[in-house]
C-alpha positions as CSV (number, residue, x, y, z in Angstrom):
1,M,90.4,98.5,119.9
2,T,88.9,99.7,116.6
3,M,91.7,98.5,114.3
4,T,91.7,101.3,110.7
5,H,93.3,101.2,107.2
6,D,93.2,104.3,106.2
7,S,96.9,104.6,104.9
8,S,96.5,108.3,104.4
9,D,97.2,108.5,108.2
10,Y,99.9,105.5,108.6
11,S,103.0,108.4,108.9
12,A,100.7,110.6,111.2
13,R,99.8,107.6,113.5
14,I,103.5,106.6,113.6
15,R,104.7,110.1,114.6
16,E,102.5,110.6,117.2
17,Y,103.0,107.4,118.6
18,V,106.5,107.6,118.9
19,A,106.2,112.0,119.9
20,Q,104.2,110.7,122.9
21,N,104.9,107.5,124.0
22,L,108.9,106.9,123.3
23,L,110.1,110.5,123.4
24,F,107.4,111.9,125.8
25,S,106.8,115.3,123.8
26,D,103.1,116.7,124.0
27,K,105.1,119.2,121.6
28,G,105.1,116.5,118.6
29,F,107.5,114.5,116.3
30,N,109.9,117.2,115.2
31,H,112.0,115.6,113.2
32,D,112.3,114.7,109.3
33,D,110.2,111.0,108.6
34,D,113.8,109.8,106.7
35,A,115.4,111.0,110.5
36,S,116.9,107.5,111.4
37,F,115.4,106.3,115.0
38,L,118.6,105.0,116.1
39,E,121.3,107.0,115.0
40,E,119.6,110.1,116.0
41,G,118.9,109.2,119.2
42,I,115.0,109.5,118.6
43,I,114.4,106.1,120.5
44,D,116.7,103.1,121.6
45,S,116.6,99.5,121.2
46,L,114.2,99.0,123.6
47,G,112.3,101.8,121.9
48,I,111.9,99.4,119.1
49,I,110.3,96.7,120.9
50,E,107.6,99.2,121.8
51,L,107.6,100.2,118.4
52,V,106.8,96.5,117.4
53,S,103.9,95.8,119.9
54,F,102.1,99.3,118.3
55,V,102.4,98.4,115.0
56,E,100.9,94.8,115.8
57,S,98.5,96.3,118.0
58,Q,97.0,99.4,115.6
59,F,97.3,97.8,112.2
60,G,97.3,94.3,112.8
61,V,100.4,93.9,111.3
62,S,102.5,90.4,112.7
63,V,105.9,91.1,112.6
64,A,108.3,88.4,112.1
65,D,111.7,88.2,113.9
66,R,113.3,88.8,110.3
67,D,111.4,91.6,109.7
68,L,113.1,93.3,112.5
69,V,116.0,95.5,110.5
70,P,116.5,99.1,110.2
71,D,115.4,99.0,106.6
72,N,111.6,98.2,108.0
73,F,111.9,100.0,111.5
74,D,114.4,103.2,111.6
75,S,112.4,105.7,110.7
76,V,108.7,106.9,109.8
77,R,109.0,106.5,106.3
78,K,110.3,103.3,106.4
79,L,108.1,102.1,108.8
80,D,105.3,103.5,106.7
81,A,106.2,101.3,103.8
82,Y,106.6,98.3,105.6
83,I,103.0,98.7,107.2
84,R,101.7,99.1,103.4
85,S,103.6,96.5,102.2
86,K,102.3,94.1,104.7
87,L,98.8,94.8,104.5
88,S,98.8,94.7,100.9
89,A,100.0,91.1,101.1
90,G,97.7,90.5,103.4
91,N,100.0,90.8,106.5
């Protein structure tokens, strides 16, 4: 598997993954990038675990247990920022 780190498409890749693999939608991700995954019912706690796996495999980021907080994983925008910060810090 090839991991690309084109920073311009992080949010797009997150939206695509959530739509296809967690919402099972072929119509895309129809929520604002700031929409709370949990509060809006977009994904549940098991979905967060799938999202962690996606982040680790697609971006090469190692997610520590302490990082599993809403500030990092509860919206497209927050997850995008988390991925960027991990990659800029060298993971």
